[in-house]
C-alpha positions in Angstrom: -54.0 42.5 1.7 -50.0 42.5 2.7 -51.8 46.0 4.7 -53.9 43.5 6.3 -51.8 41.1 7.6 -49.3 43.0 9.0 -52.6 44.7 10.8 -52.7 41.6 12.4 -49.3 41.1 13.1 -48.7 44.6 14.8 -52.5 44.3 17.3 -50.6 40.5 18.2 -47.6 42.1 18.9 -49.0 44.4 20.9 -51.5 41.9 22.4 -48.4 39.7 23.8 -45.8 42.6 24.9 -49.9 43.6 27.2 -49.9 40.7 28.2 -46.4 39.7 29.3 -46.3 42.6 31.2 -49.4 41.9 33.6 -48.3 38.2 34.3 -45.0 40.0 35.5 -47.1 42.5 37.3 -48.8 39.6 38.7 -44.9 38.1 39.3 -44.0 41.1 41.4 -46.7 41.6 43.4 -47.1 38.1 44.2 -44.1 38.5 45.9 -45.1 41.2 48.8 -48.5 38.4 49.3 -50.6 41.6 48.4 -55.0 41.8 49.5 -57.4 39.1 47.6 -59.6 41.8 47.8 -58.1 44.5 46.0 -59.7 45.4 42.4 -55.4 45.8 40.7 -55.2 41.7 42.1 -58.4 40.6 41.4 -57.8 42.0 37.7 -54.5 40.7 37.6 -55.8 37.4 39.2 -58.4 37.6 36.1 -56.8 38.1 33.4 -53.8 36.4 33.2 -54.7 33.2 34.6 -56.0 31.7 31.6 -52.5 31.6 30.5 -50.8 30.2 33.5 -53.5 28.3 34.7 -52.9 25.2 32.8 -48.6 25.6 31.9 -49.0 25.0 36.3 -51.6 22.0 35.1 -48.8 20.4 33.2 -46.1 21.6 35.0 -44.8 20.9 39.2 -43.7 22.8 41.8 -39.4 22.8 41.2 -38.6 23.5 44.8 -41.6 24.8 46.2 -41.7 27.8 43.4 -44.5 28.4 40.8 -41.8 28.6 37.7 -45.5 29.2 35.8 -44.7 32.6 35.0 -41.5 32.3 33.6 -42.8 29.8 30.7 -45.8 32.0 29.9 -42.9 34.4 29.1 -40.7 32.8 27.1 -43.1 30.8 25.4 -44.6 34.7 24.5 -41.9 35.7 23.3 -40.3 32.8 21.2 -44.1 31.5 20.3 -45.9 34.0 19.8 -43.9 36.8 18.6 -40.9 35.5 16.7 -42.5 32.9 15.5 -46.1 33.6 14.7 -45.9 37.1 14.6 -42.8 37.8 12.3 -44.7 34.4 10.3 -47.3 36.7 9.6 -45.3 39.6 8.4 -43.4 37.0 6.5 -46.1 36.3 5.3 -47.2 39.9 4.5 -43.8 40.4 2.7 -44.7 37.7 0.6 -48.0 38.1 -0.7 
């Protein structure tokens, strides 16, 4: 059972890492006014929008700047990686 929990923690850790990079790439691309018909831009929007939209709806723009990517990256790191993944690893060690 402990190997299964370690595997789940590893998979979640990888998913959070990939999501972090996708959000970072989307944020960087948004600075240069990307072509909305570009397949890469459409892919980044389609993958990251389910994460960013609820944050964007809950928080207003601060000084005209969308801070939802910053909040999402912090949530991924602290809630996802530090709390969830490490809790699953600790559970596997104590199992």
